[in-house]
N, CA, C and O atoms as a CHARMM CRD file, in Angstrom:
* protein
*
  272
    1    1 MET  N      0.93900  -1.52600   0.25100 PROA 1      0.00000
    2    1 MET  CA     0.16400  -0.06500  -0.02300 PROA 1      0.00000
    3    1 MET  C      1.10700   1.15100  -0.02200 PROA 1      0.00000
    4    1 MET  O      2.13800   1.26100   0.64000 PROA 1      0.00000
    5    2 THR  N      0.52700   2.13300  -0.96200 PROA 2      0.00000
    6    2 THR  CA     1.30000   3.46900  -0.70400 PROA 2      0.00000
    7    2 THR  C      0.31800   4.80000  -0.97700 PROA 2      0.00000
    8    2 THR  O     -0.81800   4.70000  -1.44100 PROA 2      0.00000
    9    3 GLY  N      0.72500   5.60300  -0.74100 PROA 3      0.00000
   10    3 GLY  CA    -0.12200   6.96100  -0.54000 PROA 3      0.00000
   11    3 GLY  C      0.64400   7.98700  -0.46400 PROA 3      0.00000
   12    3 GLY  O      1.77200   7.99200  -0.95800 PROA 3      0.00000
   13    4 TYR  N      0.02400   9.19000   0.29400 PROA 4      0.00000
   14    4 TYR  CA     0.34000  10.42400   0.43300 PROA 4      0.00000
   15    4 TYR  C     -0.19400  10.95000   1.62900 PROA 4      0.00000
   16    4 TYR  O     -1.31900  10.76900   2.09500 PROA 4      0.00000
   17    5 PHE  N      0.81100  11.67500   2.10600 PROA 5      0.00000
   18    5 PHE  CA     0.40400  12.08800   3.70400 PROA 5      0.00000
   19    5 PHE  C      1.09300  13.42500   3.79200 PROA 5      0.00000
   20    5 PHE  O      2.27500  13.63700   3.52300 PROA 5      0.00000
   21    6 HSD  N      0.06200  14.43300   4.26800 PROA 6      0.00000
   22    6 HSD  CA     0.00700  15.77700   4.49100 PROA 6      0.00000
   23    6 HSD  C     -0.15100  16.35000   5.73300 PROA 6      0.00000
   24    6 HSD  O     -1.25500  16.45600   6.26800 PROA 6      0.00000
   25    7 LEU  N      1.11600  16.81300   6.33900 PROA 7      0.00000
   26    7 LEU  CA     0.94400  17.50300   7.51600 PROA 7      0.00000
   27    7 LEU  C      1.12200  19.26500   7.48600 PROA 7      0.00000
   28    7 LEU  O      2.01300  19.68200   6.74600 PROA 7      0.00000
   29    8 ALA  N      0.58300  19.94300   7.99800 PROA 8      0.00000
   30    8 ALA  CA     0.77100  21.45200   8.03000 PROA 8      0.00000
   31    8 ALA  C      0.99200  21.81800   9.56100 PROA 8      0.00000
   32    8 ALA  O      0.24200  21.20500  10.32000 PROA 8      0.00000
   33    9 ILE  N      1.85200  22.67200  10.13300 PROA 9      0.00000
   34    9 ILE  CA     1.89300  22.88400  11.49100 PROA 9      0.00000
   35    9 ILE  C      0.83800  24.06300  11.63300 PROA 9      0.00000
   36    9 ILE  O      0.90500  25.02200  10.86500 PROA 9      0.00000
   37   10 ASP  N     -0.18500  23.98300  12.66700 PROA 10     0.00000
   38   10 ASP  CA    -1.03900  24.55600  13.00000 PROA 10     0.00000
   39   10 ASP  C     -0.77600  25.43000  14.46100 PROA 10     0.00000
   40   10 ASP  O     -1.12200  26.59400  14.66200 PROA 10     0.00000
   41   11 SER  N     -0.24400  24.75500  15.17200 PROA 11     0.00000
   42   11 SER  CA     0.30800  25.36300  16.45800 PROA 11     0.00000
   43   11 SER  C      1.37700  24.61400  16.80900 PROA 11     0.00000
   44   11 SER  O      1.83700  23.63400  16.22200 PROA 11     0.00000
   45   12 ARG  N      1.81100  25.23300  17.98600 PROA 12     0.00000
   46   12 ARG  CA     3.22100  24.36100  18.61400 PROA 12     0.00000
   47   12 ARG  C      2.60000  23.02000  19.16700 PROA 12     0.00000
   48   12 ARG  O      3.40300  22.18000  19.57300 PROA 12     0.00000
   49   13 ASP  N      1.52900  22.79300  19.21300 PROA 13     0.00000
   50   13 ASP  CA     1.61000  21.04300  19.65200 PROA 13     0.00000
   51   13 ASP  C      0.45300  20.48400  19.12000 PROA 13     0.00000
   52   13 ASP  O     -0.07100  19.48600  19.61400 PROA 13     0.00000
   53   14 ARG  N     -0.12400  21.26200  17.81000 PROA 14     0.00000
   54   14 ARG  CA    -1.18800  20.40500  16.74700 PROA 14     0.00000
   55   14 ARG  C     -0.37600  20.90700  14.97400 PROA 14     0.00000
   56   14 ARG  O      0.13200  21.89500  14.44400 PROA 14     0.00000
   57   15 PHE  N     -0.67300  19.62900  14.68000 PROA 15     0.00000
   58   15 PHE  CA    -0.28200  19.45400  13.27900 PROA 15     0.00000
   59   15 PHE  C     -1.78600  19.13200  12.80500 PROA 15     0.00000
   60   15 PHE  O     -2.59300  18.81400  13.67800 PROA 15     0.00000
   61   16 ILE  N     -2.22300  19.20100  11.39100 PROA 16     0.00000
   62   16 ILE  CA    -3.54000  18.94900  10.96000 PROA 16     0.00000
   63   16 ILE  C     -3.15400  18.95300   9.43900 PROA 16     0.00000
   64   16 ILE  O     -2.34200  19.73500   8.94300 PROA 16     0.00000
   65   17 GLY  N     -3.92600  17.85600   8.68300 PROA 17     0.00000
   66   17 GLY  CA    -3.57900  17.67100   7.15100 PROA 17     0.00000
   67   17 GLY  C     -4.27200  16.44200   6.77600 PROA 17     0.00000
   68   17 GLY  O     -5.32900  16.43400   7.40800 PROA 17     0.00000
   69   18 GLY  N     -4.17800  15.43500   6.07000 PROA 18     0.00000
   70   18 GLY  CA    -4.49900  14.14600   5.57300 PROA 18     0.00000
   71   18 GLY  C     -3.68200  13.49100   4.70900 PROA 18     0.00000
   72   18 GLY  O     -2.53900  13.89800   4.50000 PROA 18     0.00000
   73   19 TRP  N     -4.13500  12.51200   4.17300 PROA 19     0.00000
   74   19 TRP  CA    -3.87100  11.05900   3.70500 PROA 19     0.00000
   75   19 TRP  C     -4.93500  10.94300   2.66600 PROA 19     0.00000
   76   19 TRP  O     -6.13100  11.22900   2.70600 PROA 19     0.00000
   77   20 CYS  N     -3.96300  10.30400   1.45000 PROA 20     0.00000
   78   20 CYS  CA    -4.94100   9.46100   0.73800 PROA 20     0.00000
   79   20 CYS  C     -4.14000   8.67600   0.08100 PROA 20     0.00000
   80   20 CYS  O     -2.92900   8.89700   0.08200 PROA 20     0.00000
   81   21 LEU  N     -4.78100   7.44400  -0.70700 PROA 21     0.00000
   82   21 LEU  CA    -3.58900   6.11100  -1.31500 PROA 21     0.00000
   83   21 LEU  C     -3.59400   6.67700  -2.46800 PROA 21     0.00000
   84   21 LEU  O     -4.45400   7.49400  -2.79800 PROA 21     0.00000
   85   22 GLU  N     -2.31500   6.18400  -3.45100 PROA 22     0.00000
   86   22 GLU  CA    -1.70600   6.65200  -4.37500 PROA 22     0.00000
   87   22 GLU  C     -2.64200   6.14100  -5.19100 PROA 22     0.00000
   88   22 GLU  O     -3.10100   6.90700  -6.03800 PROA 22     0.00000
   89   23 ARG  N     -3.14000   4.76000  -5.13700 PROA 23     0.00000
   90   23 ARG  CA    -3.93000   4.22000  -6.23400 PROA 23     0.00000
   91   23 ARG  C     -5.33600   4.88800  -6.07300 PROA 23     0.00000
   92   23 ARG  O     -5.96000   5.20500  -5.06000 PROA 23     0.00000
   93   24 GLY  N     -5.67700   5.01600  -7.62100 PROA 24     0.00000
   94   24 GLY  CA    -7.36000   5.48900  -7.57000 PROA 24     0.00000
   95   24 GLY  C     -7.18100   6.96100  -7.11500 PROA 24     0.00000
   96   24 GLY  O     -8.08500   7.77400  -7.30800 PROA 24     0.00000
   97   25 SER  N     -6.00900   7.31000  -6.50700 PROA 25     0.00000
   98   25 SER  CA    -6.14800   8.97800  -5.98100 PROA 25     0.00000
   99   25 SER  C     -6.11600  10.02000  -7.53600 PROA 25     0.00000
  100   25 SER  O     -5.58700   9.61600  -8.57200 PROA 25     0.00000
  101   26 LEU  N     -6.62800  11.05600  -7.43500 PROA 26     0.00000
  102   26 LEU  CA    -6.87900  12.07800  -8.26600 PROA 26     0.00000
  103   26 LEU  C     -5.41800  13.09200  -8.22400 PROA 26     0.00000
  104   26 LEU  O     -5.23300  14.05000  -8.97500 PROA 26     0.00000
  105   27 LEU  N     -4.54500  12.65300  -7.24700 PROA 27     0.00000
  106   27 LEU  CA    -3.20900  13.52800  -7.51000 PROA 27     0.00000
  107   27 LEU  C     -2.14900  12.91100  -8.69300 PROA 27     0.00000
  108   27 LEU  O     -2.00400  11.74000  -9.04500 PROA 27     0.00000
  109   28 ASP  N     -1.49400  14.08600  -9.14900 PROA 28     0.00000
  110   28 ASP  CA    -0.59400  13.85900  -9.81300 PROA 28     0.00000
  111   28 ASP  C      0.65200  13.76700  -9.07200 PROA 28     0.00000
  112   28 ASP  O      1.55000  14.48400  -9.51500 PROA 28     0.00000
  113   29 GLY  N      0.96000  12.97900  -7.93600 PROA 29     0.00000
  114   29 GLY  CA     2.02200  12.95300  -7.64600 PROA 29     0.00000
  115   29 GLY  C      1.92800  13.74100  -6.54700 PROA 29     0.00000
  116   29 GLY  O      0.82400  14.17600  -6.22000 PROA 29     0.00000
  117   30 LEU  N      3.27500  14.09400  -5.68400 PROA 30     0.00000
  118   30 LEU  CA     3.53300  14.63500  -4.46200 PROA 30     0.00000
  119   30 LEU  C      3.46400  16.08100  -4.71300 PROA 30     0.00000
  120   30 LEU  O      3.20400  16.88200  -3.81500 PROA 30     0.00000
  121   31 GLU  N      3.69900  16.42300  -5.94300 PROA 31     0.00000
  122   31 GLU  CA     3.97400  17.90600  -5.98200 PROA 31     0.00000
  123   31 GLU  C      2.29600  18.67200  -5.92700 PROA 31     0.00000
  124   31 GLU  O      2.01700  19.82300  -5.59100 PROA 31     0.00000
  125   32 ALA  N      1.46500  17.67900  -6.33700 PROA 32     0.00000
  126   32 ALA  CA    -0.02700  18.04800  -6.37500 PROA 32     0.00000
  127   32 ALA  C     -0.84800  18.00300  -5.45800 PROA 32     0.00000
  128   32 ALA  O     -2.06000  18.15500  -5.60600 PROA 32     0.00000
  129   33 ILE  N     -0.02500  17.69800  -3.96000 PROA 33     0.00000
  130   33 ILE  CA    -0.97500  17.66900  -2.97600 PROA 33     0.00000
  131   33 ILE  C     -1.45500  18.69800  -2.58900 PROA 33     0.00000
  132   33 ILE  O     -2.66800  18.76600  -2.38800 PROA 33     0.00000
  133   34 ALA  N     -0.67500  19.70200  -2.39800 PROA 34     0.00000
  134   34 ALA  CA    -0.90700  21.13400  -1.75300 PROA 34     0.00000
  135   34 ALA  C     -2.20400  21.78600  -2.62200 PROA 34     0.00000
  136   34 ALA  O     -2.85400  22.71000  -2.13400 PROA 34     0.00000
  137   35 GLN  N     -2.53600  21.20100  -4.01100 PROA 35     0.00000
  138   35 GLN  CA    -3.68200  21.62100  -4.57900 PROA 35     0.00000
  139   35 GLN  C     -4.86300  20.85800  -4.45600 PROA 35     0.00000
  140   35 GLN  O     -5.75500  21.20100  -5.23100 PROA 35     0.00000
  141   36 HSD  N     -5.10600  19.95600  -3.73000 PROA 36     0.00000
  142   36 HSD  CA    -5.99800  19.03100  -3.35500 PROA 36     0.00000
  143   36 HSD  C     -6.22900  18.79800  -2.31900 PROA 36     0.00000
  144   36 HSD  O     -7.00000  17.84700  -2.18900 PROA 36     0.00000
  145   37 LEU  N     -5.84800  19.32600  -1.30800 PROA 37     0.00000
  146   37 LEU  CA    -6.13400  18.91900   0.31900 PROA 37     0.00000
  147   37 LEU  C     -7.55400  18.62100   0.61300 PROA 37     0.00000
  148   37 LEU  O     -7.99100  17.81200   1.43200 PROA 37     0.00000
  149   38 HSD  N     -8.13400  19.32000  -0.10100 PROA 38     0.00000
  150   38 HSD  CA    -9.79000  19.12400   0.50000 PROA 38     0.00000
  151   38 HSD  C     -9.98300  17.53400  -0.04400 PROA 38     0.00000
  152   38 HSD  O    -10.96100  17.00500   0.48400 PROA 38     0.00000
  153   39 ARG  N     -9.33700  16.76400  -0.88000 PROA 39     0.00000
  154   39 ARG  CA    -9.43100  15.41800  -1.16800 PROA 39     0.00000
  155   39 ARG  C     -9.01600  14.89300  -0.39500 PROA 39     0.00000
  156   39 ARG  O     -9.44300  13.74100  -0.47800 PROA 39     0.00000
  157   40 LEU  N     -8.00500  15.05400   0.88300 PROA 40     0.00000
  158   40 LEU  CA    -7.45800  14.02700   1.58900 PROA 40     0.00000
  159   40 LEU  C     -8.26200  13.46700   2.78300 PROA 40     0.00000
  160   40 LEU  O     -9.08100  14.18000   3.36200 PROA 40     0.00000
  161   41 VAL  N     -8.04500  12.28200   3.12400 PROA 41     0.00000
  162   41 VAL  CA    -8.93500  12.04200   4.42200 PROA 41     0.00000
  163   41 VAL  C     -8.20700  12.79800   5.69700 PROA 41     0.00000
  164   41 VAL  O     -7.06400  12.51600   6.05800 PROA 41     0.00000
  165   42 PRO  N     -8.98600  13.74300   6.29300 PROA 42     0.00000
  166   42 PRO  CA    -8.95500  14.55100   7.40100 PROA 42     0.00000
  167   42 PRO  C     -8.30800  14.03900   8.52400 PROA 42     0.00000
  168   42 PRO  O     -8.89300  13.07100   9.01000 PROA 42     0.00000
  169   43 MET  N     -6.95400  14.49300   9.27400 PROA 43     0.00000
  170   43 MET  CA    -6.39400  13.78700  10.37900 PROA 43     0.00000
  171   43 MET  C     -5.62000  15.06300  10.87900 PROA 43     0.00000
  172   43 MET  O     -5.05600  15.94600  10.23300 PROA 43     0.00000
  173   44 THR  N     -5.77400  14.87900  12.25000 PROA 44     0.00000
  174   44 THR  CA    -5.20800  16.10600  13.42100 PROA 44     0.00000
  175   44 THR  C     -4.13000  15.51500  14.37400 PROA 44     0.00000
  176   44 THR  O     -4.47300  14.79100  15.30900 PROA 44     0.00000
  177   45 TRP  N     -3.02400  15.77600  14.17400 PROA 45     0.00000
  178   45 TRP  CA    -1.70500  15.13800  15.22900 PROA 45     0.00000
  179   45 TRP  C     -1.79300  16.00400  16.37100 PROA 45     0.00000
  180   45 TRP  O     -1.66100  17.19400  16.08500 PROA 45     0.00000
  181   46 ILE  N     -1.99300  15.72300  17.67300 PROA 46     0.00000
  182   46 ILE  CA    -1.95300  16.63900  18.53200 PROA 46     0.00000
  183   46 ILE  C     -0.65300  16.03500  19.87800 PROA 46     0.00000
  184   46 ILE  O     -0.75400  14.91000  20.36800 PROA 46     0.00000
  185   47 ARG  N      0.37200  16.92600  20.24600 PROA 47     0.00000
  186   47 ARG  CA     1.31600  16.66900  21.17900 PROA 47     0.00000
  187   47 ARG  C      0.64100  16.17700  22.63200 PROA 47     0.00000
  188   47 ARG  O     -0.17000  16.79400  23.32300 PROA 47     0.00000
  189   48 GLU  N      1.15700  15.04600  22.83500 PROA 48     0.00000
  190   48 GLU  CA     0.66800  14.81200  24.53600 PROA 48     0.00000
  191   48 GLU  C      1.70200  15.52700  25.54700 PROA 48     0.00000
  192   48 GLU  O      2.91300  15.50900  25.32900 PROA 48     0.00000
  193   49 GLU  N      1.22400  16.05200  26.48300 PROA 49     0.00000
  194   49 GLU  CA     2.43000  16.39900  27.32900 PROA 49     0.00000
  195   49 GLU  C      1.48300  15.93500  28.71000 PROA 49     0.00000
  196   49 GLU  O      0.33300  16.11100  29.11200 PROA 49     0.00000
  197   50 PRO  N      2.47500  15.37700  29.06800 PROA 50     0.00000
  198   50 PRO  CA     3.79200  15.25000  28.73300 PROA 50     0.00000
  199   50 PRO  C      4.05500  13.72400  28.23100 PROA 50     0.00000
  200   50 PRO  O      3.49800  12.65200  28.46700 PROA 50     0.00000
  201   51 ALA  N      4.99500  14.06100  27.55200 PROA 51     0.00000
  202   51 ALA  CA     5.21300  12.53000  26.42100 PROA 51     0.00000
  203   51 ALA  C      5.33600  11.44200  26.87600 PROA 51     0.00000
  204   51 ALA  O      6.12700  11.35200  27.81500 PROA 51     0.00000
  205   52 PRO  N      4.79000  10.47400  26.52300 PROA 52     0.00000
  206   52 PRO  CA     4.29300   9.06600  26.96900 PROA 52     0.00000
  207   52 PRO  C      5.79500   8.50600  26.59800 PROA 52     0.00000
  208   52 PRO  O      6.44400   8.82000  25.60000 PROA 52     0.00000
  209   53 PRO  N      6.22900   7.50900  27.74900 PROA 53     0.00000
  210   53 PRO  CA     7.98100   7.09500  27.40600 PROA 53     0.00000
  211   53 PRO  C      7.81900   6.17800  26.36000 PROA 53     0.00000
  212   53 PRO  O      6.77000   5.56700  26.15900 PROA 53     0.00000
  213   54 PHE  N      8.98700   6.05500  25.59100 PROA 54     0.00000
  214   54 PHE  CA     9.11400   4.92300  24.81700 PROA 54     0.00000
  215   54 PHE  C      8.90600   3.79400  25.62900 PROA 54     0.00000
  216   54 PHE  O      9.16000   3.68700  26.82900 PROA 54     0.00000
  217   55 PRO  N      8.15300   2.50100  24.44300 PROA 55     0.00000
  218   55 PRO  CA     8.23500   1.28700  24.83400 PROA 55     0.00000
  219   55 PRO  C      9.22400   0.51500  24.99000 PROA 55     0.00000
  220   55 PRO  O      9.81800   0.39900  23.91800 PROA 55     0.00000
  221   56 PRO  N      9.83800  -0.26000  26.06700 PROA 56     0.00000
  222   56 PRO  CA    11.02000  -0.63300  25.99000 PROA 56     0.00000
  223   56 PRO  C     11.73900  -1.52200  24.92500 PROA 56     0.00000
  224   56 PRO  O     12.94200  -1.77800  24.98800 PROA 56     0.00000
  225   57 TRP  N     10.58200  -2.14600  23.56300 PROA 57     0.00000
  226   57 TRP  CA    11.40200  -2.57200  22.70500 PROA 57     0.00000
  227   57 TRP  C     11.94100  -1.78500  21.75700 PROA 57     0.00000
  228   57 TRP  O     12.83600  -2.16600  21.00300 PROA 57     0.00000
  229   58 ALA  N     11.21200  -0.17500  21.73600 PROA 58     0.00000
  230   58 ALA  CA    11.99400   0.49700  20.85500 PROA 58     0.00000
  231   58 ALA  C     13.61700   1.47500  21.65300 PROA 58     0.00000
  232   58 ALA  O     14.43200   2.24100  21.13900 PROA 58     0.00000
  233   59 VAL  N     13.47000   0.96800  22.97800 PROA 59     0.00000
  234   59 VAL  CA    14.55700   1.55600  23.53300 PROA 59     0.00000
  235   59 VAL  C     15.76300   0.61500  23.27200 PROA 59     0.00000
  236   59 VAL  O     16.87600   1.01000  22.92500 PROA 59     0.00000
  237   60 GLY  N     15.44100  -0.55500  23.46100 PROA 60     0.00000
  238   60 GLY  CA    16.27100  -1.57500  23.04300 PROA 60     0.00000
  239   60 GLY  C     17.00000  -1.66000  21.38800 PROA 60     0.00000
  240   60 GLY  O     18.18500  -1.67900  21.05500 PROA 60     0.00000
  241   61 TYR  N     15.93500  -1.69400  20.69500 PROA 61     0.00000
  242   61 TYR  CA    16.50900  -1.06300  19.14600 PROA 61     0.00000
  243   61 TYR  C     17.34300   0.11100  18.94200 PROA 61     0.00000
  244   61 TYR  O     18.38400   0.11800  18.28500 PROA 61     0.00000
  245   62 PHE  N     16.87700   1.00200  19.48100 PROA 62     0.00000
  246   62 PHE  CA    17.93000   2.01400  19.43000 PROA 62     0.00000
  247   62 PHE  C     19.30000   2.29900  19.92000 PROA 62     0.00000
  248   62 PHE  O     20.14000   3.14300  19.60700 PROA 62     0.00000
  249   63 ARG  N     19.26000   1.18300  20.91800 PROA 63     0.00000
  250   63 ARG  CA    20.30500   1.38700  21.94400 PROA 63     0.00000
  251   63 ARG  C     21.27700   0.47600  21.15400 PROA 63     0.00000
  252   63 ARG  O     22.41800   0.92300  21.03700 PROA 63     0.00000
  253   64 ALA  N     21.02000  -0.70300  20.60500 PROA 64     0.00000
  254   64 ALA  CA    21.52900  -1.38400  19.90800 PROA 64     0.00000
  255   64 ALA  C     22.12100  -0.92800  18.11900 PROA 64     0.00000
  256   64 ALA  O     22.72200  -1.51700  17.22000 PROA 64     0.00000
  257   65 PHE  N     21.55500   0.37000  18.31300 PROA 65     0.00000
  258   65 PHE  CA    22.53400   0.56600  16.72700 PROA 65     0.00000
  259   65 PHE  C     22.98400   2.63500  17.48200 PROA 65     0.00000
  260   65 PHE  O     23.01300   3.77700  17.02200 PROA 65     0.00000
  261   66 GLY  N     23.22100   1.95700  18.76800 PROA 66     0.00000
  262   66 GLY  CA    24.01800   3.54400  19.45200 PROA 66     0.00000
  263   66 GLY  C     23.47000   4.54900  19.23000 PROA 66     0.00000
  264   66 GLY  O     24.00300   5.63700  19.44900 PROA 66     0.00000
  265   67 THR  N     21.91200   4.37300  18.59300 PROA 67     0.00000
  266   67 THR  CA    21.50100   5.78400  18.46300 PROA 67     0.00000
  267   67 THR  C     20.45500   6.02100  19.69500 PROA 67     0.00000
  268   67 THR  O     19.68100   6.96000  19.50700 PROA 67     0.00000
  269   68 GLY  N     20.35400   5.50700  20.58800 PROA 68     0.00000
  270   68 GLY  CA    19.29900   5.57300  21.74100 PROA 68     0.00000
  271   68 GLY  C     20.24500   6.26100  22.98700 PROA 68     0.00000
  272   68 GLY  O     19.74900   6.47600  24.09200 PROA 68     0.00000
């Protein structure tokens, strides 16, 4: 499954935007997404304060690669 995903900063703690599947979409590639925002499935991301802790499997994964 492939598609397009677009988020814009609405505030310090909120992104708004949407997504659509590539197949069957009326978009002509990523460059056209800004002209067709009304066709995206809407979504809002809100920051959680305080941020929840990373799950143990994620901590172990990043430590294994020296990035955590």
